[in-house]
C-alpha positions as CSV (number, residue, x, y, z in Angstrom):
1,M,27.5,1.7,-8.2
2,S,26.9,-2.1,-8.5
3,V,24.1,-3.7,-6.6
4,P,25.3,-6.5,-4.3
5,E,24.1,-10.0,-5.1
6,I,21.0,-11.0,-3.2
7,Q,21.6,-13.8,-0.7
8,F,18.7,-14.4,1.6
9,S,19.1,-16.4,4.7
10,V,16.3,-18.3,6.4
11,A,16.1,-17.8,10.2
12,L,13.8,-20.6,11.2
13,V,12.7,-21.0,14.9
14,T,11.4,-24.3,16.3
15,R,10.3,-25.7,19.6
16,N,9.1,-29.2,20.5
17,R,7.6,-29.9,17.0
18,P,9.9,-32.2,15.1
19,D,7.2,-33.5,12.8
20,S,6.1,-30.0,11.9
21,L,9.7,-29.0,11.3
22,N,10.2,-31.9,8.9
23,R,7.1,-30.9,6.9
24,C,8.3,-27.4,6.7
25,L,11.9,-28.3,5.6
26,K,10.6,-30.8,3.0
27,S,8.5,-28.0,1.5
28,L,11.4,-25.6,1.6
29,R,13.8,-28.0,-0.1
30,S,11.2,-28.7,-2.9
31,Q,11.5,-25.1,-4.1
32,S,13.1,-24.3,-7.4
33,V,15.1,-21.5,-5.9
34,Q,16.9,-22.2,-2.6
35,P,18.0,-19.7,0.1
36,F,21.6,-18.9,0.6
37,E,21.4,-20.8,4.0
38,V,18.9,-22.1,6.4
39,I,19.5,-21.6,10.1
40,V,17.4,-23.7,12.5
41,S,17.4,-22.3,16.0
42,D,16.0,-24.9,18.4
43,D,14.3,-24.0,21.7
44,S,13.1,-27.6,22.2
45,N,13.1,-29.4,25.5
46,P,16.3,-31.5,25.9
47,E,14.4,-34.8,25.2
48,L,13.3,-33.6,21.8
49,A,16.4,-31.7,20.8
50,P,18.3,-34.7,19.3
51,E,15.4,-35.6,17.0
52,T,15.1,-31.9,15.9
53,E,18.8,-31.6,15.2
54,A,18.7,-34.8,13.1
55,I,15.8,-33.5,11.0
56,A,17.6,-30.1,10.5
57,R,20.8,-31.9,9.3
58,R,18.8,-34.3,7.1
59,W,17.6,-31.3,5.2
60,D,21.1,-29.7,5.0
61,C,20.4,-26.9,7.5
62,H,22.7,-25.3,10.0
63,Y,21.4,-26.3,13.5
64,I,21.9,-24.1,16.5
65,I,20.6,-24.4,20.1
66,G,18.2,-21.6,20.9
67,P,18.4,-19.5,24.1
68,R,15.3,-21.0,25.5
69,Q,14.0,-17.6,26.7
70,G,10.9,-17.3,24.5
71,L,9.9,-16.9,20.9
72,Y,11.4,-13.4,20.3
73,A,14.7,-14.2,22.0
74,N,14.9,-17.2,19.7
75,R,14.0,-15.2,16.6
76,N,16.8,-12.7,17.4
77,H,19.2,-15.5,18.0
78,A,18.4,-17.1,14.6
79,A,18.7,-13.7,12.8
80,L,22.0,-12.9,14.3
81,A,23.4,-16.3,13.1
82,C,22.6,-15.4,9.5
83,K,25.2,-14.3,7.0
84,G,23.2,-13.5,3.9
85,T,22.3,-10.0,2.7
86,H,18.7,-10.5,3.8
87,I,17.0,-12.5,6.6
88,R,13.7,-14.3,6.0
89,T,12.0,-15.2,9.3
90,M,10.3,-18.6,9.4
91,D,8.3,-20.8,11.8
92,D,8.3,-24.6,11.8
93,D,4.6,-24.9,11.0
94,H,4.8,-23.3,7.6
95,E,4.6,-24.7,4.1
96,F,5.1,-22.9,0.8
97,P,3.5,-22.7,-2.6
98,E,5.4,-23.3,-5.9
99,N,8.0,-20.7,-6.7
100,H,7.7,-19.0,-3.3
101,F,11.4,-18.4,-2.9
102,Q,11.8,-17.4,-6.6
103,T,9.2,-14.7,-5.9
104,I,11.1,-13.5,-2.8
105,H,14.3,-13.3,-4.7
106,R,12.6,-11.3,-7.5
107,V,11.1,-8.7,-5.1
108,L,14.3,-8.3,-3.2
109,E,16.1,-7.6,-6.4
110,S,13.5,-5.0,-7.3
111,D,13.8,-3.2,-3.9
112,P,16.5,-4.6,-1.6
113,N,16.3,-1.8,1.0
114,S,12.7,-2.3,2.1
115,I,11.3,-4.9,4.5
116,W,8.9,-7.2,2.8
117,T,6.0,-9.0,4.4
118,I,3.9,-12.0,3.3
119,G,0.3,-13.1,4.1
120,E,-1.0,-16.5,4.9
121,Y,-3.6,-19.2,4.7
122,W,-4.4,-21.4,7.7
123,E,-5.2,-24.3,5.4
124,E,-4.5,-25.5,1.9
125,P,-5.9,-22.6,-0.2
126,T,-9.2,-23.0,-2.0
127,P,-11.6,-20.5,-3.5
128,S,-13.4,-20.5,-0.1
129,S,-10.3,-20.3,2.1
130,T,-9.7,-17.2,4.2
131,F,-6.6,-15.2,3.5
132,Y,-4.8,-13.3,6.2
133,P,-2.7,-10.4,5.1
134,P,-0.1,-8.9,7.5
135,G,-1.6,-6.4,10.0
136,E,-0.7,-3.3,11.9
137,I,-1.2,-2.9,15.7
138,Q,-4.3,-1.0,16.6
139,P,-4.9,0.8,20.0
140,R,-6.5,-2.2,21.7
141,G,-3.6,-4.5,20.9
142,F,-5.1,-6.4,18.0
143,S,-4.0,-6.2,14.4
144,K,-5.8,-4.4,11.6
145,L,-5.5,-4.2,7.9
146,P,-3.2,-1.3,6.9
147,A,-4.6,1.5,4.8
148,N,-1.6,1.3,2.5
149,L,0.0,-2.2,2.3
150,D,2.8,-0.8,0.1
151,D,4.1,1.5,2.9
152,C,2.9,0.5,6.3
153,F,4.0,-0.8,9.7
154,A,2.5,-4.3,9.4
155,I,4.8,-7.2,10.1
156,S,4.4,-10.9,9.4
157,D,5.9,-12.5,12.5
158,G,7.3,-15.6,10.8
159,A,7.1,-14.4,7.2
160,A,9.0,-11.2,6.7
161,I,12.3,-10.4,4.9
162,Y,14.7,-7.8,6.3
163,P,17.9,-6.3,5.1
164,R,20.5,-7.9,7.4
165,Q,21.6,-4.5,8.7
166,V,18.3,-4.1,10.5
167,F,19.5,-6.7,13.1
168,E,22.8,-4.9,13.5
169,N,21.1,-2.2,15.6
170,H,17.6,-3.5,16.4
171,R,16.0,-6.5,17.9
172,F,12.5,-7.9,18.6
173,L,11.5,-7.2,22.2
174,E,12.4,-10.2,24.4
175,V,10.8,-8.9,27.6
176,F,7.8,-11.3,27.1
177,K,8.3,-14.8,25.9
178,F,5.3,-14.7,23.6
179,G,2.5,-12.3,22.4
180,S,2.1,-9.6,19.7
181,L,5.5,-8.0,20.2
182,Y,6.3,-8.4,16.5
183,L,3.7,-5.7,15.8
184,E,5.7,-3.3,17.9
185,F,8.8,-4.2,15.9
186,G,7.0,-3.1,12.7
187,A,5.9,0.2,14.1
188,R,9.4,0.9,15.5
189,L,11.1,0.2,12.2
190,K,8.6,2.3,10.4
191,A,9.3,5.2,12.8
192,L,13.0,4.7,12.1
193,G,12.5,5.3,8.4
194,Y,12.3,1.7,7.0
195,R,9.8,1.1,4.3
196,I,7.6,-1.9,5.0
197,R,5.9,-3.4,1.9
198,Y,3.5,-6.3,1.3
199,C,4.3,-8.9,-1.3
200,P,1.0,-10.0,-2.9
201,E,2.6,-12.4,-5.3
202,T,3.0,-15.3,-2.9
203,Y,1.9,-16.6,0.5
204,I,2.6,-19.2,3.2
205,I,0.4,-22.0,4.4
206,H,0.4,-21.7,8.2
207,H,-0.7,-24.9,10.0
208,Y,-2.1,-23.0,12.9
209,I,-4.0,-24.9,15.5
210,A,-5.7,-22.7,18.2
211,G,-4.7,-23.8,21.7
212,K,-1.9,-26.0,20.4
213,R,1.0,-23.5,20.8
214,S,4.1,-24.9,22.6
215,F,3.8,-21.9,25.0
216,N,0.7,-20.1,26.1
217,D,0.1,-17.5,28.9
218,E,-2.9,-15.2,28.5
219,N,-1.6,-12.7,31.1
220,M,1.6,-12.4,29.1
221,Q,-0.2,-12.0,25.9
222,R,-2.3,-9.1,27.3
223,K,0.8,-7.3,28.6
224,A,2.5,-7.8,25.3
225,A,-0.6,-6.4,23.4
226,F,-0.7,-3.3,25.8
227,L,3.0,-2.7,25.5
228,S,3.0,-2.9,21.7
229,A,-0.1,-0.6,21.3
230,Y,1.2,1.9,24.0
231,L,4.6,2.2,22.4
232,T,3.1,2.7,18.9
233,Y,0.6,5.4,19.7
234,S,2.5,7.1,22.5
235,N,5.8,7.3,20.5
236,Y,6.3,5.7,17.1
237,C,3.1,6.8,15.4
238,F,1.9,9.3,18.0
239,S,-1.8,10.0,18.1
240,L,-3.4,11.5,21.2
241,L,-6.8,10.0,20.4
242,K,-5.4,6.5,19.8
243,Q,-3.2,6.8,22.9
244,L,-6.2,7.6,25.0
245,E,-8.1,4.7,23.5
246,C,-5.3,2.4,24.3
247,L,-5.0,3.6,27.9
248,S,-8.7,3.7,28.6
249,Y,-9.3,0.2,27.1
250,F,-6.6,-1.6,28.9
251,T,-7.3,0.3,32.2
252,M,-10.9,-0.8,31.9
253,I,-10.2,-4.5,31.4
254,S,-7.5,-4.5,34.0
255,L,-9.9,-3.1,36.6
256,L,-12.5,-5.7,35.6
257,T,-9.8,-8.4,36.2
258,T,-8.6,-6.9,39.5
259,F,-12.0,-6.7,41.0
260,K,-12.9,-10.2,39.6
261,I,-15.8,-8.8,37.6
262,N,-14.5,-10.4,34.4
263,K,-11.4,-12.5,33.6
264,Y,-9.3,-10.5,31.1
265,N,-6.1,-11.9,32.6
266,I,-4.4,-8.6,33.3
267,T,-4.6,-6.7,36.6
268,I,-4.1,-3.0,37.3
269,F,-0.7,-3.9,38.8
270,D,0.3,-5.7,35.6
271,L,-0.8,-2.7,33.6
272,W,1.2,-0.3,35.8
273,H,4.4,-2.2,35.6
274,T,4.0,-2.6,31.8
275,W,3.3,1.1,31.5
276,L,6.6,1.9,33.4
277,L,8.4,-0.5,31.1
278,G,7.0,1.2,28.0
279,N,8.1,4.6,29.2
280,K,11.6,3.3,29.7
281,Y,11.7,2.0,26.1
282,I,10.3,5.4,24.9
283,K,13.2,7.1,26.7
284,Y,15.7,4.8,25.0
285,F,14.2,5.3,21.6
286,R,14.2,9.1,21.9
287,Q,17.8,9.1,23.0
288,G,18.8,6.8,20.1
289,Q,19.8,4.0,22.5
290,Y,18.3,1.3,20.3
291,N,20.4,-1.5,21.6
292,K,18.6,-1.1,25.0
293,I,15.2,-1.7,23.4
294,R,15.0,-5.5,23.7
């Protein structure tokens, strides 16, 4: 049986950062191997949308208006607009080393059925720079280095490559506008039988600036972290000890917030409602109603 030609689409999400988008697309178009198509899904405020659209068209990209319902709704929106055999997620604050897309094309040809993830630097790489490989969700909602990067449930939020059929049945959770929900997506896909592999041959330069995100809500991020960890260790990768660690940790910090002992930005009422939501998603997952997990 012949192997279909690899055509990877770029699903790039952007919001209110036209200068950053221009830098990203300039870097992308300097690559020796180009993607099949570049979709720019724009969640910008109306006053910045015309400038963003002009930049996307200047670099020969297909521009679409995003749903303006948060990062993950926009990521799903961009992915569903793609027509290639594979979908490469991307953010507007990324740049790429030489031969980045050539490397992607090569690894997809070697294993087109797996999901591939890419690590990042937060600055121009030097011998003293810190490298950040993709991570898995741990019980307290943070990411950790996988034991086996060649078969894991780590996801690079804006730097992963999926077979397009993944998005025919599955979506990033959109219930919170921002947070670590991408880590839940990796655990869910792993539980469904997808192999997730790390590509060590390339990287991205992520121009991350702490506190300069276009959207920030610490309460939402805590709820997203709890939901991702709870779904993972209560269902996708069940572990009683890790489930108990997750529940006890988030219960403790929510009580400290509720009684104003410390400010962890999640109350016991937030935790309760998020726990109910998680149980609803677990029910959908076990019944195979994957289209409801979003």
